[in-house]
N, C-alpha and C positions, 0 to 999 in steps of 0.2 A: 504493499499499499504506500510505503514511503517513496518507493520508486515512482508510483503513479502520481503522487502529489508533486514530485519534482519533474513535471513534464517539460518537454522542450518548448521553445517559443512557438513553434508551428502547432504543437498540440494544444497550447493555451488559447490559441485563436479559435478552437472548436468549442462552442458552448455545450454545457451539459444538457440544456433544454432549448430547443429551437423555438423562438418566439414567432408566432404567426400573426399577420395583420388581418383582422376580421373584415376590414373594408378593402376587399380585393376582389378581383374577378373570380377567383376560385370559390369564394364564399357565395357568389351569386349563382354559380353553375353547379355547386356541390349537390349530390343527389342522396336522398335518404335510402338506406339499404332495405331491400325487400324483406329480409328476415328480421328487420327491426320492428315489424308490425305483428309479430307472432303473439305478443301480449298487448296489442294495441287497444283492446277494449277496456283496459284498466284506466281508472281515473282516480280522482280524489273525492272521498265522501266526507261528510262532517266528522266521521270518526276515524279517518285515515284512508288506507287503501280500499278501493272498491272497484266494481266493474258495472258496465251497463247490463241491463236485464235481457239475457238472451232467451226470448220467449216467442218470437215471431215465427210463423210458419209460412209456407209458400202462398197459402190463401190470403194471409195478411198482406204480403208483399204485392200480390196481384190487386188486392182491394185498394191499397195505397196508390198503386200505379194508375188504376182506373180513376180514382178520386182526383188525382193530380192532373190527368189529361182530359177526361170527359167532363167538361164544365162549360165555360163560355164558348168553346169551339162548336159544340153541337147546338147550343141554344141561341147563339148570336152570330158568330162568324159565318156559319153555313148560309144564312140569309144574304149576307153581303156577297159571298162567292157566287151564289146562284143568280141573284138579280143583276149583278153588275159585271160579272166576269165570264162565267162558263155555262150558265143554265143547267140543264140536267147533266151535262158533262162534268159537273163538279165532282161526281163520284170518281172520275178518272184523276182529278186533282188530289183527292184524298188518297187514292191508291198510289200515285207517284210520290206524294209527300211521305206516305207510310214507308215506302221502299227507301227513300232518302234517310228517314229517321232510323230505319232498321239497321242501316250500316253503322251509324253511331251507337245504336243499342248493342250490336255485336261487340263493339270495342269496349263499351261500358261493362258488358257481361264478362268479358275475359278479365278485365282489371278487377272487378268486384269479387270474382271467384278466386283470383290469385292473391289479392290483397284485401281481405275482409275488414277494412277499416271504415270508420264513420265519416271520413273526410271527402268521399266521392271524388269528383274531378280534381279537387285541390291535392289530394293524396296521390292520385294517379300522375298528375303533372310533376309533383315533387319528386317522385321516384324515377321518372323517365326523363324529364326535361330540365330539372334543376330546381333549387330553392326559390329563386326569385320568380320563375315562371309559375311554380306552385302557389306562391304568395299572390301573384297577379290574378290567377284564376280564382283562388279562394276569396280574395278581397272583393272582386267584381261579382262573384256569385252571391255573396252575402247581401249585397245591395239588390241584386236581381230578385232574390227570394222575398225581400222586404217589400219591394215595389209590386211584385206579383200579388202578395197578400193584400196590399193596399188597394190595388186595382180590382181584385175580386170582391173586396169588401165594398168598394164603391158600386160595383155592378150588382151586388147583393141588395144594397139599398135602392139602387135605381130600378130594380125589377118590381119593387112595390108599386111603382108608377103603372106598370102593366096590369097589376091586380086592380088598381083604382079605375084604369081605363076600361077594363072588362065590364065594370058595372056603371060606366059612364060618369064616374065621379072625378072631381079635380084633385090632383095630387097636392097634399099640403106643402107649404113652402119649406118646412124644416126637413122634409125628405128630399126635395129638389136641391136644397142647399142655397147658400147666400153668395152670389157672385160678387167678388171684390174687383177683380180685373181679369185679363186674359189667362192668367195662370192660376190664381187663387180662387177657390170656391169652398167656403166654409160649410162643412156638413157634420154636425155633432152626432148624427146617428151612425155614421160609417164605422167608427171604432168598436161598436157594440159586438159585432160578430167576431172581431179579432180578439176582444177580451174574453168572449164566451169560449172560443177555441183554445185560447191560452189556458183557461181554467181546466179544460179537458186534458190538455197535454201535461199539466203539472201533476195530475193524478197518476201519471205513469204511462209507459208505452203500451202495457197490456190493456188498460182501460180505454185509452185513446184508440187502440186497434179495434176493440169491440165497437166503440161508437162509430168509427169510420166504416166498419163493415156493415153496420145497420143503414147508415145514410147512403152508402154506395149501393146497397141492394135496392133502396128506394129510388135512387137515381136510375139504375138499370131498368127497374120496373116501369118507371115513368117513360123512358125512351121506348121500351117494348110496347107500352100502352099506346103511344103515338103511332108506332109502326103498324100495329095490328089494327087499331081503330081507323087510322088514316088510310090504310090500304083499301078499305071498303069504298072510299070516296075518290080513289085514284081514277083519273081520266087519261087513257093512253095517249090521246091526241096532244096532251101537254108535254109529252116527251119528244115531240117533233116541232122544231128541229132539235136534235140531241146536242149538237154543238153549234149554237147560234152565233158564237164569236170565234169559231174555228179552234184549231189547236193552240193558237196564240192565247186565246181566252183561258184554255185549260191550264197552260203554264203560268199565266198571270195569276190565276186563282190559287196556284200552288203557294205563292208568296203569302196569300191570306190564310189558307187553311193549314199551312206548315206548322204555324205556332199553336195550332190545336193539339199537336202532339207533344209540344215542349212541356216538360214536367215529369216525364218518366224517369229522368236522371235523378230526381230527388229521392227515389226509393233506395238508391245506393248509399245514401247517407245513413240508412238504417242497418248497414252491414254489421255493426257491432252488437246489434240486438236480434240478429237472426240465428235460429238454432243451427241450421246447416247452410251457411252462406254459399259455399262452393256449388251446391246443388240448387238451392232455392232462389238465389238472386238472379242468375241467368234466366230461369223459368219465369220469375216474376216480371223482369224487365221486358222480355220478348213477348210473354203471354199477355201482359197488359196492353202492349201495342197492337197485337192481333185482335183482341176483343174490342178495343177502341176503334180500330179501322172498320171492323164488321158493323159496329153500331153506326158509325158515320155514314157508311155506304147505304145502309138500310134507311136511315133518316133522309138522306139525299134523294133516293129513289121515290119514297113516299111523298115527301114535301114537293118535289118538282112535278109529281104526278097529280097531286091535289090542286096545286095552284100554278098557273102559268108563270114562267120564270120572271116575266116583266112585273108581276104583281106581288111577288114574294116580299114580305116585310123584312127590313133590315134590322129593326130593333128587337122584335120578339116574334120571329117567323113561325115557330111551332104553335104558339098560342093563337096567333092571328089566323092561322090556317083554318081553325074551327069557328072563327067569328066572321071574317070578312070574305068568306068564300060561298056565301049563300047558305051556310049551314046554321049559323046562330046557335052553336053548341057551347054556351057559356060554361056549363058544368065541366066539359072536357078541357076547355081553356084554363079553368081554375085548377084542375088537377095538374096540368102541365106547368102552370105558373108556380104552384107550391113545390112541385118536383124540381123545378129550376132552382128554387131557393135552397133546397137540401143539397142539390148538386154543387152550388156555389159555396155552401157551407163546407162540403168535403174538400173542395179546392182550396179554400182558406186554410183549413186544418193542415193539409199536405204542404202548402207553401210555408207555413210556420214551423214545420218539423225540420226542414233542411238547414236553415240558417244557424240555429243553436248547436247542431251537431258538427257543422263545419268549424264554428268557433271552438267547440270542445276539442276537436282534433288539432287545430292550430295551436291551441293553448298547451296541449300535451307535447307538441313538438317544440314548444318554447317560442313560437312565432307570434303568439298573442297573449294577452294578459292572463295571469294564472287563475283569476277569479272565474273565467269562462270554462276552465277545466274542472271545476268542482261539481260533484254529484251529491244529491241529498240522500237521505236514508232509503228513499224509494228508487234510487239509481237513476235519477232524472237530473239533467243539467238546468236546474231552475233558474239560475242567474241569467244564463244565455237566453232561455225562453222568455223571461220577463223583459230583458233588454230588447229582444226582437219584437215583443208585443208593443212596447213603448215607441220604438222606432217606426214600425208599420202603422201604428195608430196615428202618429203625428202626420205621416204622409197622407193617410186616408182622410184626415180632417181637412187639410188645407188644399190638396190638389184634386182636380176633377178627373173623371175616368179617361177622357181623351188624352190629357197630358201624361197620365200614368202609363197608359198603354203604349204611347210613343216612346217611353223610356225602357220598355221591356225588350228583351230578346238578344241584344248584342252580347251581353255577358254570357248567356247560356250558349249562344252559337260559338263564341270563342272557346268556351269550355269543351264543347263537342269537338272542335278542331284540335285542341291540345290533346284530348283523350285519343283521338284517331291517330295523331302523330306519335303519341306515346307508345301505342301498341306496336307500331312499326320499329321504333327505336329499341324496345325491349326484346324484340325477336332477333336483333342483330348483336345484342350485348352479351359479353362473356360474364362468367360468374364473378370475376374480379372487377367488373365495371368497365373494362376496356372493350374496344370494338376492333375486330380484325378487318382487313381489306385495305385497298388503296384510297378509298374515299369514305367520308363520314356520312352516315345515313341522316344525321341531324342537319348537316349542311344541305344535303339534297332536299330534305323536307322543308327547310327554311326557304330555299329557292322556289320550291313548288308553291309554298304559301304566298310568296311575293307575286309570282306569275299569276296565281289564281286570283289574287286581289286585283291585278291589272285586268284580267279577263272579266271579272265581275263588273269592274268600272266601265270596261268597254261595252259590255252588254247593256248596262244601265244608261249609258250616254249615247248608245246607238252608233258606235264606231263603225268604220268600214268592215264589211263582212269578211274580207280577206285578212284583215288584222286580227279578227277574232279567231279565224281558222288557224292562223299562224300561232297564236297564243295557245290554242287548244293542242296543236301539234307539239309545242314545247312541253306542255304538261304531260302528254302521252309519253314523250321521250324520257322525262324524269322518272315516270312510273316504271318504264321498261328498265332504266338504269338500276333501280332498286331491285327489280326482279332478278337481276344477274348477281346480286350480292348474296352470299351464303348466310342462311339463318343458323343461329347457334342453339335455338330451343329444340330440345329432344321431345317431340310430340308423344312418343311411345311411353315416356315416363310421367307425363302430365296427368294428374287426376282431377283436372278442373276444365271448365269450358274454354275453348279456343275459338277466336274469331276466324272464320273461313277466308280463304283466298287472300292471305296477307302476302305482299303489301298492296295489292290492287284495290281491295274493298276499302281499307282505311284511307288510302290516297284519294279515292273517289269521294269519301266522306269529307276530307279536307276541302276538296274543290267545291262540293255542293254547299257546305256550311259557309265557306268564304263567299260564294256566289250570293247567298241570302244576306250576309253581312253587308256586302257592297251595295245592296238594294235598300238598305235602311236609310232613314232620313239623317240629315246632318246633326240634328239635335241629339241623336243617340250617340254619335261619335264625340260630341262636345261633352255630354254627360259622363261618358266613359273616361275621357281624357282628364276631366276635373277629378273624378273619383280615384283614378289611378295615381295622379299627382299626390293627392292626400294619402293614399295607401302607401306610396313609395316613401313619403316622409315618415310615416309610422314604421315602415320596415327598417329604414336606416337609423331611426332614433331608438327603436326598441327591439324589433324582431331579430335583426342580424346579430345583435349583441347577446341575445338570450337564447339563440337557437340551440337545440339539444345537440346538434352536430358539432358545436364548438367543443363540448366536453368530450365527444368521441374522438375528435381530431387531437385534442390535447393528450388524451390517454394514449392514442396511437403514437403521437410524436414522442411522448415520454418513454414509452417502451422501446421505440426504435433508437432513441438517443442513449438509453441505458445499455442496450445491446451493443450499440456502436462503440460507446466508451469502454465497455467491458472487453470487447475484442481488441481495442487499441491498447488497453492496459496489459492484456496478456501478450500482445505482440511486443510491447515496450519492455516487459520483464524478460521475455525470451531474448 
């Protein structure tokens, strides 16, 4: 040891512990190890260590998936799509949109089965694309869920106007809200449904699952009631012409009805509470999409057959079909109106579930405040739920439905894009985190995303058709380039769901999601930019300094330095 302490001047220049700068590029792109989520469902209870209540079955997951997707889409958006864009051909729009969403659903299913953590797209991006990208996705998703809950709450209150109109009564002012200016509309009733759903969630995931199952069953029965009763009054001549606006109208309607499917991703935030996540989550995600698509197509066929597409109501199409179509069946319209309220209640509940669980996972990873990582004795993240309730209620009070709906979707679509990219990256990654080959899959995917953005902008701004064909050819070339890269995943040893046709399907998912992103209005990009700037400030002020990976890196560095110094000591003595 005396010989070791009397090291040469060259050896004294070697520190015993290498100091690492947390404000570096390596910190932004460091990735959470997949095996680090083996005990991911553990959190902090009031009494110490605890875990989320793993009590959900595949039927609960499907119920949550249906509750989060089959809401405003079938009761509102369908009327806009039929009357203004595609007529009876809207069923093709729903079918094409379902296929587009199914691609992202396959990617979500692989990740959720492989990494059963409650962070959903945040966790998936953290593991595959790096810490900052994970933070970016999680931060934007939390706002998206809050806005979605607020928008549904506004829609819930607004649908009372339909009930009053059925009886020919005037809607009270406190339900309509008090318009202050173009952005602010004060509505004191809107937060009531948010508070009600929050109380249900605080009771625990098992009780909220039972409640959601009941109202989801009512929702499905309401839709089946419309399909069965409405089919009696279908006039086949209303289906002619089937494509009044041509295939252009069908694809334009896809932009409207696509968002009717957004919400299935929220069920992956329940991964830490599912009994058998590897089996049940893929079934739940894909199963809920299949059921939702079947319901959408059935409603489209009946509604467009009952009412000529030019006369379909845009505000409450299902209820009005039994009133303004020479039927005067107010009792049927009332059943559908009350069914709509239960459907929107389920949608509100499902929107409020996702945000606290993403906060929970971010807190456990050290990227968000520890308070959000605490669980009560009932294994519920109460603080996160109450915070979400307050945030969503505030938005619901002051912003009207139009302004809220214009702010939705960009965060979710970006999450879809990152998850699709993450699946491809993980297929090429070795166990030690490295990637073999002469080119990086991450770089190719980044170029694909940039080209897809330009392609979407070209379509939106009606660029020259040859420019769009050229951009499409470049995207095809990048996909082919990834196809020649060797995958490292051994499919024979995998005991979980795998996305088919990788990298082709995930790359198509990136292109489709980016296409829809570039067709959103400028306000969506401004909102995302402002929220991202705020989130980046929080990340550099708190998250990067408290990341759990800091401790992992320090431990690894300490061990490596001790081994290095020990070897040098032995060599010096020898």
